[in-house]
C-alpha positions as CSV (number, residue, x, y, z in Angstrom):
1,X,21.6,11.0,-3.9
2,X,20.6,8.2,-6.2
3,X,19.7,5.4,-3.7
4,X,21.4,1.8,-4.0
5,X,19.5,-1.4,-2.9
6,X,18.4,-4.4,-3.6
7,X,15.5,-6.3,-3.2
8,X,15.2,-10.0,-4.0
9,X,12.7,-12.8,-3.9
10,X,14.4,-14.5,-0.9
11,X,14.2,-11.4,1.2
12,X,10.1,-11.7,0.1
13,X,10.5,-15.4,1.7
14,X,12.5,-14.9,4.8
15,X,9.7,-11.8,6.0
16,X,7.8,-14.5,5.4
17,X,9.0,-15.9,8.0
18,X,9.6,-13.1,9.8
19,X,5.9,-12.4,9.6
20,X,4.3,-15.4,10.3
21,X,4.5,-16.1,14.1
22,X,2.6,-12.6,14.1
23,X,0.2,-11.8,11.5
24,X,-2.8,-13.6,10.2
25,X,-2.7,-14.1,6.4
26,X,-5.4,-12.2,4.8
27,X,-8.0,-13.5,2.3
28,X,-8.7,-14.0,-0.6
29,X,-12.5,-13.1,-1.6
30,X,-14.7,-14.0,-4.4
31,X,-17.9,-12.0,-5.8
32,X,-20.0,-13.9,-8.5
33,X,-21.7,-10.5,-9.5
34,X,-17.8,-9.0,-9.7
35,X,-17.1,-12.7,-11.9
36,X,-19.8,-11.7,-14.1
37,X,-19.9,-7.7,-14.0
38,X,-15.9,-8.5,-15.4
39,X,-16.9,-11.1,-17.8
40,X,-13.8,-12.8,-16.2
41,X,-12.8,-14.3,-12.6
42,X,-11.6,-11.8,-9.5
43,X,-9.4,-12.6,-6.6
44,X,-9.8,-10.1,-4.0
45,X,-7.2,-9.9,-1.2
46,X,-8.6,-8.4,1.2
47,X,-5.4,-6.4,3.5
48,X,-8.0,-3.6,4.8
49,X,-8.5,-6.7,6.8
50,X,-4.5,-7.0,8.3
51,X,-4.0,-5.6,11.7
52,X,-4.1,-1.9,11.6
53,X,-6.4,-2.2,8.3
54,X,-4.1,-1.8,5.7
55,X,-0.9,-4.2,3.7
56,X,1.6,-1.5,6.1
57,X,1.9,-3.3,9.2
58,X,3.5,-5.8,6.6
59,X,6.8,-3.9,5.7
60,X,6.4,-1.6,8.9
61,X,7.1,-5.0,11.3
62,X,9.8,-6.6,9.1
63,X,11.8,-3.0,9.5
64,X,11.2,-2.9,13.6
65,X,12.0,-7.3,14.0
66,X,15.7,-7.0,12.0
67,X,16.7,-3.8,15.1
68,X,19.4,-4.4,17.0
69,X,18.8,-3.6,20.6
70,X,21.1,-0.2,20.3
71,X,18.8,0.8,17.6
72,X,15.9,-0.2,20.0
73,X,17.3,1.6,22.7
74,X,16.8,4.7,20.6
75,X,13.3,3.9,19.4
76,X,11.9,4.9,15.1
77,X,10.4,7.4,13.1
78,X,8.0,7.4,10.5
79,X,6.4,10.1,8.6
80,X,2.9,8.8,7.0
81,X,-0.1,10.1,5.9
82,X,-2.1,7.4,8.2
83,X,-1.9,4.0,7.7
84,X,2.4,3.9,7.7
85,X,2.1,5.5,10.8
86,X,-0.3,2.8,12.2
87,X,2.0,0.1,10.8
88,X,5.1,2.0,12.9
89,X,3.0,2.4,16.3
90,X,2.1,-1.3,16.4
91,X,5.4,-2.9,15.0
92,X,7.3,-1.0,17.6
93,X,4.2,-1.3,20.4
94,X,4.8,-5.0,19.6
95,X,8.7,-4.9,20.1
96,X,8.7,-2.6,23.2
97,X,10.3,0.1,21.4
98,X,8.7,3.9,21.2
99,X,8.1,5.3,18.0
100,X,7.2,9.3,16.4
101,X,5.9,9.4,13.1
102,X,5.0,12.9,11.7
103,X,1.8,13.2,10.0
104,X,0.0,15.9,7.2
105,X,-2.4,17.9,9.7
106,X,-5.5,16.9,7.5
107,X,-5.1,13.6,7.6
108,X,-7.9,11.8,8.5
109,X,-9.2,12.1,12.2
110,X,-9.6,8.1,12.3
111,X,-6.0,7.4,11.2
112,X,-4.8,10.7,13.9
113,X,-6.5,8.6,16.7
114,X,-5.4,4.8,15.8
115,X,-1.7,5.9,15.7
116,X,-2.1,7.8,18.5
117,X,-3.9,5.4,21.0
118,X,-1.2,2.7,19.3
119,X,1.6,5.0,21.3
120,X,3.0,6.5,19.3
121,X,4.0,10.4,19.7
122,X,2.3,12.2,16.8
123,X,4.6,15.6,14.9
124,X,1.8,17.6,12.5
125,X,2.8,19.7,9.9
126,X,1.8,21.2,6.9
127,X,1.7,19.0,3.5
128,X,1.6,21.8,0.8
129,X,4.5,23.9,2.6
130,X,6.5,22.0,4.7
131,X,8.5,18.4,3.8
132,X,8.1,15.4,6.5
133,X,10.7,13.8,4.9
134,X,13.1,16.9,6.1
135,X,11.5,16.9,9.1
136,X,11.5,13.1,10.0
137,X,15.4,13.3,9.1
138,X,16.1,15.8,11.6
139,X,13.4,14.1,14.3
140,X,15.5,11.0,13.6
141,X,18.9,12.8,14.0
142,X,17.9,14.1,16.8
143,X,17.0,11.5,18.4
144,X,19.5,9.2,17.3
145,X,16.2,6.9,15.9
146,X,16.1,4.5,12.5
147,X,14.2,6.1,10.0
148,X,11.6,4.2,9.1
149,X,10.1,5.1,4.7
150,X,7.2,4.1,3.8
151,X,8.3,2.5,0.6
152,X,12.0,3.2,-0.4
153,X,13.1,1.5,2.1
154,X,13.9,-2.7,0.8
155,X,13.0,-4.0,4.0
156,X,10.2,-2.6,4.1
157,X,8.9,-3.1,0.1
158,X,10.3,-7.0,0.9
159,X,7.3,-7.1,3.9
160,X,5.4,-5.9,1.0
161,X,5.7,-8.4,-0.8
162,X,4.7,-11.2,1.8
163,X,1.8,-10.6,0.0
164,X,2.0,-10.9,-3.1
165,X,3.4,-14.5,-1.6
166,X,0.0,-15.3,0.2
167,X,-1.6,-14.5,-3.3
168,X,0.1,-17.5,-4.6
169,X,-0.3,-19.6,-2.3
170,X,-4.2,-19.9,-2.3
171,X,-4.3,-19.1,-6.1
172,X,-2.2,-21.8,-6.2
173,X,-3.8,-24.4,-4.1
174,X,-6.7,-23.5,-6.2
175,X,-5.1,-24.7,-9.3
176,X,-5.9,-21.4,-11.0
177,X,-2.9,-19.6,-12.5
178,X,-3.7,-15.5,-12.8
179,X,-2.9,-13.0,-15.8
180,X,-2.8,-10.1,-13.9
181,X,-2.8,-8.5,-11.1
182,X,-3.9,-4.5,-10.1
183,X,-2.3,-2.4,-6.6
184,X,-3.2,0.0,-5.3
185,X,0.2,2.2,-5.6
186,X,1.4,5.6,-4.1
187,X,5.0,5.5,-3.4
188,X,5.5,1.9,-5.2
189,X,6.8,0.0,-2.1
190,X,3.5,-2.6,-2.2
191,X,3.6,-2.9,-5.9
192,X,6.9,-4.0,-6.5
193,X,7.3,-6.1,-3.5
194,X,3.9,-8.2,-4.8
195,X,5.3,-7.5,-8.2
196,X,8.3,-9.5,-7.1
197,X,6.0,-12.3,-5.4
198,X,4.9,-12.8,-9.0
199,X,7.4,-12.6,-11.0
200,X,8.4,-15.5,-9.7
201,X,4.8,-17.9,-8.5
202,X,3.0,-15.9,-11.7
203,X,6.1,-15.5,-13.8
204,X,3.0,-15.1,-16.9
205,X,0.8,-11.9,-14.9
206,X,1.3,-8.7,-15.6
207,X,1.0,-6.0,-12.8
208,X,-0.6,-2.9,-13.0
209,X,0.0,-0.1,-10.5
210,X,-3.8,1.6,-9.8
211,X,-3.3,5.9,-8.8
212,X,-5.2,8.0,-8.2
213,X,-5.8,10.5,-11.8
214,X,-3.8,13.6,-11.1
215,X,-1.3,11.9,-8.9
216,X,-0.8,9.0,-11.7
217,X,3.5,9.6,-11.1
218,X,3.7,6.0,-11.5
219,X,1.7,5.7,-14.7
220,X,3.5,8.4,-16.3
221,X,6.8,7.4,-15.1
222,X,6.0,4.1,-16.6
223,X,5.8,5.1,-19.8
224,X,8.0,7.8,-19.9
225,X,10.7,6.1,-18.4
226,X,12.3,8.0,-16.0
227,X,10.5,8.7,-12.2
228,X,8.4,11.8,-12.4
229,X,6.4,14.2,-10.3
230,X,3.1,14.7,-10.3
231,X,2.1,18.8,-10.0
232,X,2.0,20.4,-7.1
233,X,-1.4,21.6,-4.7
234,X,-3.7,19.1,-6.1
235,X,-6.1,17.4,-4.2
236,X,-7.5,13.6,-4.4
237,X,-10.4,12.3,-2.2
238,X,-7.7,9.2,-2.1
239,X,-5.1,10.6,0.7
240,X,-3.2,7.1,1.0
241,X,-2.1,8.0,-2.4
242,X,-0.7,11.3,-2.8
243,X,2.6,11.5,-2.5
244,X,4.9,13.4,-5.1
245,X,6.9,10.8,-6.5
246,X,7.8,7.2,-6.5
247,X,10.9,5.9,-4.9
248,X,14.2,5.7,-5.7
249,X,14.6,2.2,-5.2
250,X,10.8,0.9,-6.3
251,X,10.4,3.0,-9.5
252,X,13.2,1.1,-10.9
253,X,11.9,-1.8,-9.6
254,X,9.1,-2.0,-11.1
255,X,10.5,-0.8,-14.4
256,X,12.6,-3.8,-14.9
257,X,9.8,-6.2,-13.9
258,X,8.0,-4.5,-17.0
259,X,4.7,-2.9,-14.8
260,X,1.9,-0.6,-16.5
261,X,-0.2,2.7,-14.7
262,X,-3.5,2.8,-14.9
263,X,-4.7,5.8,-13.1
264,X,-9.0,6.3,-11.5
265,X,-11.2,9.0,-11.1
266,X,-12.0,10.1,-7.5
267,X,-15.3,9.3,-8.2
268,X,-14.7,6.2,-9.1
269,X,-13.0,5.8,-6.4
270,X,-15.9,6.0,-3.9
271,X,-18.2,4.1,-6.1
272,X,-15.5,1.7,-5.6
273,X,-16.2,1.6,-1.4
274,X,-19.8,0.8,-2.1
275,X,-19.9,-1.5,-4.4
276,X,-17.1,-3.4,-1.9
277,X,-19.3,-2.2,1.3
278,X,-22.6,-4.2,-0.1
279,X,-21.1,-6.6,-2.2
280,X,-17.9,-8.1,-0.4
281,X,-19.0,-6.8,2.8
282,X,-15.6,-4.8,3.7
283,X,-14.7,-1.4,4.3
284,X,-12.8,0.3,1.9
285,X,-10.7,3.9,2.1
286,X,-11.1,5.8,-1.3
287,X,-7.2,5.2,-1.9
288,X,-7.4,1.2,-1.2
289,X,-10.1,1.4,-3.3
290,X,-8.3,2.6,-6.5
291,X,-7.8,-1.2,-7.9
292,X,-11.5,-2.6,-7.7
293,X,-12.5,0.9,-9.3
294,X,-9.5,0.3,-12.2
295,X,-11.2,-3.1,-12.9
296,X,-15.2,-2.1,-12.3
297,X,-14.9,0.5,-14.7
298,X,-13.3,-0.9,-17.2
299,X,-9.7,0.9,-17.6
300,X,-8.2,-2.9,-17.9
301,X,-9.3,-6.0,-20.2
302,X,-10.5,-8.3,-17.4
303,X,-13.0,-11.3,-20.4
304,X,-12.1,-14.2,-20.2
305,X,-8.6,-13.5,-17.7
306,X,-8.1,-13.8,-14.0
307,X,-7.4,-11.3,-12.6
308,X,-6.1,-11.0,-8.6
309,X,-6.9,-7.4,-7.0
310,X,-5.4,-5.9,-4.1
311,X,-7.8,-3.8,-1.2
312,X,-4.9,-2.4,0.3
313,X,-6.2,-0.1,3.4
314,X,-9.7,0.1,4.9
315,X,-9.0,3.3,7.2
316,X,-11.9,5.9,6.3
317,X,-13.4,8.6,8.3
318,X,-17.1,7.9,8.5
319,X,-17.8,11.0,6.8
320,X,-16.2,10.2,3.6
321,X,-17.9,6.1,3.8
322,X,-21.2,7.8,4.2
323,X,-20.6,10.0,1.5
324,X,-19.3,7.0,-0.9
325,X,-22.7,4.6,0.1
326,X,-24.2,7.8,-2.4
327,X,-22.6,7.0,-5.4
328,X,-24.2,5.0,-7.8
329,X,-21.7,2.0,-9.0
């Protein structure tokens, strides 16, 4: 069934007001070395430093804070490879609500452990042979709980859009007019929310989604004009970005924003992790590094331009991080 929902800039501002007492704005980092390499000015939004290690707490908490008392009593259910899981788990903990999270069996151990430590119940599934949406839907129906999707929900999109408001506030304070913004992308909630905020605050800035090669359905969909799916059975080190297709709400928003798509290799994402650790002194996970990889490896023009890049998450297993540190930058 086709979803119909709208998200407005007013919704994003309302989310910012709702979240302000609970979340601290993340910094916009600079790197002289990166500016020299890109021959432009680059502004890096460090969402890896947000609570739970990614931007996901924003959308999750925006949804949880709007639950009715009856809904709170029934609890919430979510499905996620790990970052949305942690966001929902913490949001539920803040609100005194029970949370059940459906996670793939092969989710990074660090994400499973942190979700569990935040108090959520975890139900695992086989990523290749089972549907997390069906499992979560069944659990929500059994419990009478509210289902909080990872991206295709107007409250979640509005919460993620607060990243864009913060970027705009900081750059405007610096007197900077952005030319473009690159956003790590899976289902499209973060990119759609940021894109809406940018359209209001930096209307001339181009919006680029960045995905791993083989999971670049948004890029291909934007070219074709309709939602396309990724072929089944693919693999990528970017575990946070492995959905089959974009959302029924998010894709029309991205299309209306005239977003453009980019795709990077796993090797480029891993090398970007090393660059971030050595030059920016921040820890990224592969999926949180793809937008940085796109500018490091010339997937978009940056010469003479002012570019914002979202570093969307830093929840990486130690073994993956150690492997990334062996890649040449």
